[in-house]
C-alpha positions in Angstrom: -7.9 6.1 33.6 -6.4 2.8 32.3 -9.8 1.7 31.1 -10.0 4.6 28.7 -6.5 3.8 27.3 -7.7 0.2 26.8 -10.9 1.3 25.0 -9.0 3.7 22.8 -6.5 1.0 21.8 -9.3 -1.4 21.0 -11.1 1.2 18.9 -7.9 2.1 17.1 -7.1 -1.5 16.3 -10.7 -2.2 15.0 -10.6 0.9 12.8 -7.1 0.0 11.5 -8.2 -3.5 10.6 -11.3 -2.2 8.8 -9.4 0.4 6.8 -6.6 -2.1 5.8 -9.2 -4.6 4.7 -10.9 -2.0 2.5 -7.5 -0.9 1.1 -6.4 -4.4 0.2 -9.8 -5.3 -1.3 -9.6 -2.2 -3.6 -6.0 -3.0 -4.4 -6.9 -6.5 -5.5 -9.7 -5.2 -7.7 -7.4 -2.7 -9.3 -4.8 -5.4 -9.8 -7.2 -7.3 -12.0 -7.8 -4.3 -14.3 -4.1 -3.6 -15.0 -3.0 -4.5 -18.5 0.6 -5.6 -18.0 1.2 -5.9 -21.8 1.4 -2.1 -22.0 3.9 -1.7 -19.2 7.5 -1.4 -20.4 10.3 -3.1 -18.5 12.7 -0.9 -16.7 15.8 -0.2 -18.8 18.9 0.6 -16.9 20.9 3.4 -18.5 24.3 3.5 -16.7 25.9 5.4 -19.6 23.8 8.5 -19.0 24.8 8.8 -15.3 21.4 8.2 -13.8 21.6 7.3 -10.1 24.8 9.3 -9.4 24.3 11.0 -6.1 
């Protein structure tokens, strides 16, 4: 019984590592295509009451 738990943990870890590698690879590729000149900086608007919960 413990052998199956060990095998399932190993399979889970291998799949997790492969999926995370793919995600971070695509994330880096998207990061290169973003044009940061068109992104506006966050403007804080305290006078309008935003963030009051």
